[in-house]
N, C-alpha and C positions, 0 to 999 in steps of 0.2 A: 434478499440478495440485492446488492447494488452493482450494476455493471457500468463501467466507465469506458466511453468510446472517444475516439479522436480521429482527425483526418488521416487517411492512409499516407498522404504525401508530406506530412509534417515531420521533419527529421527530429524535432525537439519533443514530439508528443509523448514518448516513453518517459522522459524526464519530468515533463509537466504532470503526467498522470501519476507518476510515483509520488510527487509532492502532494497532489490532490488526494490520493489514497491515504497518505500518511495523515493529512489533516482531518479527513473523514473519520479515520480510525481513532485519532486522539479525541476528537469531539464526541464520538460515540462513547468512548470510555469515560469521559467526563460526565456523560449523561447516564452512566450505569450500565451501558451495553457492552457486550463482548463482541470482538470482531476477528475475522480471519481472512487474510488476503488469499484469493484463489486465482492463481495464474492460469489454470485451465479454464477459467471462466470465458476466455476468449473463444473457446471451442463451441460456445452456444450457437455460433454461426452455422454449425453443421447439424443443428437440430430443427425440428419443425416449429419450435417456439420462436425462433429468430424473426420470422416475418411479423410476429405480433409486436415486436419492439419498435418498429417503424424507424430503423436506423438508416440514414442516407447511404447510398452506394459508395460515396466517396469517403465514408467513415468506417472504422473498425473497432470492435471491442478489444481492449488490451488487457483488462483485468476485471475480476469480480471481487466483491467484498461481502462475505457472509456476516450477518450480524444478528444478534438476539441476546437473550438472557442466559448466561452460563449456569450450568447445573453445579459447578464446582467453584470453590474459591481457593486456588492453590496458594501456598505460602510463598511470599516473595523471598527469593534467596538473598543471603547476606551479601552486601556489596564488597567486592575486593578492592583494597586500596593500595596494595603493594605492587600492582602491575602497571604503574604509570611512571614513565621516565621523562624527565625534563632535560632538554638540550638547549643550552644557552648559545646563541649565535653571536659571533664576533668577540668572544672573551679572549683577551690576550694576557700573557704573563702569569701563568699558573704558579 
């Protein structure tokens, strides 16, 4: 489990952590690991394990990422191609 923390007072922390989590998950996948974002990971603060993490009082855990080797290899669904619409901006004289 990876827990990602950020300063409580940083208004951009959630966005930054989202990008960080995405990169961790993509990198783990490239290395053959499976991942799952765990939004409830932030509730570790309410457990007796939290003090073992040595997270500063000014920071908070915003998300957890579970990772490991998956027991299944689900089939990748076929990509839909008919659900994309292109809008051309500024086209005159149809």
